[in-house]
C-alpha positions as CSV (number, residue, x, y, z in Angstrom):
1,M,204.1,151.5,88.0
2,F,204.6,152.9,91.3
3,Q,200.8,153.0,91.9
4,K,200.2,149.7,90.8
5,R,202.6,148.2,93.2
6,S,201.4,150.5,96.1
7,L,197.8,149.6,95.0
8,S,198.7,145.9,95.1
9,F,200.6,146.4,98.6
10,L,197.4,148.0,100.2
11,V,195.1,145.3,99.0
12,A,197.5,142.5,100.5
13,S,197.7,144.4,103.8
14,L,194.2,145.0,104.2
15,G,193.7,141.1,103.1
16,I,196.3,139.9,105.8
17,A,194.9,142.4,108.6
18,A,191.2,141.2,108.0
19,G,192.5,137.7,108.6
20,L,194.3,138.3,111.4
21,A,191.3,140.2,113.0
22,I,189.1,137.1,112.4
23,V,191.5,134.6,113.8
24,A,192.4,136.8,116.8
25,S,188.8,137.2,117.7
26,P,187.9,135.7,120.9
27,N,184.5,134.4,119.6
28,Y,185.8,133.0,116.7
29,A,185.0,128.9,116.7
30,S,186.5,126.6,114.1
31,A,186.4,122.9,113.8
32,G,189.1,122.4,116.1
33,D,188.3,124.4,119.1
34,A,187.3,122.5,122.3
35,V,185.9,123.3,125.5
36,D,186.7,121.6,128.8
37,C,183.6,120.1,129.8
38,A,184.5,119.9,133.6
39,K,184.2,123.5,133.8
40,V,180.8,123.8,132.3
41,K,178.1,124.7,135.2
42,T,174.9,124.3,133.7
43,A,173.7,120.6,133.3
44,A,171.9,120.7,129.9
45,V,175.1,122.5,128.4
46,K,177.5,120.1,130.3
47,G,175.2,117.5,128.5
48,T,175.8,118.7,125.2
49,C,179.5,119.2,126.1
50,D,180.0,115.8,127.0
51,A,177.8,114.4,123.8
52,H,179.9,116.3,121.2
53,K,183.3,115.6,123.1
54,G,183.6,119.7,123.8
55,D,183.2,120.7,120.2
56,K,182.8,124.6,120.7
57,K,180.8,125.0,117.6
58,A,178.1,122.4,118.5
59,I,177.8,124.1,122.1
60,Q,177.3,127.1,120.1
61,D,174.7,125.9,117.7
62,A,172.7,124.4,120.5
63,M,172.8,127.8,122.6
64,K,172.0,130.0,119.4
65,A,168.9,127.6,118.9
66,A,167.8,128.3,122.4
67,V,168.4,132.2,122.4
68,S,166.2,132.0,118.8
69,G,163.6,130.3,120.0
70,Y,163.4,132.5,123.5
71,K,163.3,135.2,121.0
72,K,160.6,134.1,118.9
73,A,158.4,133.6,122.1
74,N,159.3,136.7,123.7
75,P,159.8,139.2,120.7
76,A,159.7,142.1,123.1
77,E,163.0,141.1,125.3
78,K,166.4,141.7,124.0
79,I,168.7,138.5,124.8
80,D,172.1,137.8,122.9
81,C,175.2,136.4,123.6
82,K,176.7,139.2,125.5
83,S,173.7,138.8,127.7
84,C,175.4,136.1,129.5
85,H,178.9,136.0,128.2
86,N,181.9,138.2,128.4
87,E,183.8,139.0,125.5
88,D,186.3,136.0,126.0
89,G,183.6,133.7,126.3
90,S,183.4,133.2,129.9
91,A,179.9,133.2,131.8
92,K,178.8,136.3,133.7
93,A,177.5,136.0,137.6
94,N,173.8,135.7,135.8
95,A,174.6,133.2,133.1
96,S,173.4,130.3,135.0
97,A,169.9,131.8,136.7
98,D,169.4,133.2,133.1
99,F,169.6,130.0,131.6
100,D,167.3,128.4,133.7
101,A,164.8,131.0,133.7
102,K,164.7,131.9,130.0
103,L,166.5,129.3,127.7
104,A,166.4,126.0,129.5
105,K,162.9,124.9,127.7
106,F,164.3,126.1,124.6
107,Y,167.6,124.3,124.9
108,K,168.2,120.7,122.9
């Protein structure tokens, strides 16, 4: 009986911990997340932000599509979110220049 309760407690604890880890992740985007479009510096991304009323998921989807297009055209070069963004989602110093040089023509 004790082992059954211990196992149940362990499974429940792991489930709660996993849920908290996902929700606490800075890159977690849900339908309710919004971006302050006034803080977006790149014109194309700001246009997407304005068009989707700051919906973070819409912006991320557009950026992921641009990165995917760039990777297909340049398979030897490694590029991902961390190339231009910090863990908290803020842009690195190279973000705007890299966007213009690499992703702008793939961004829709």
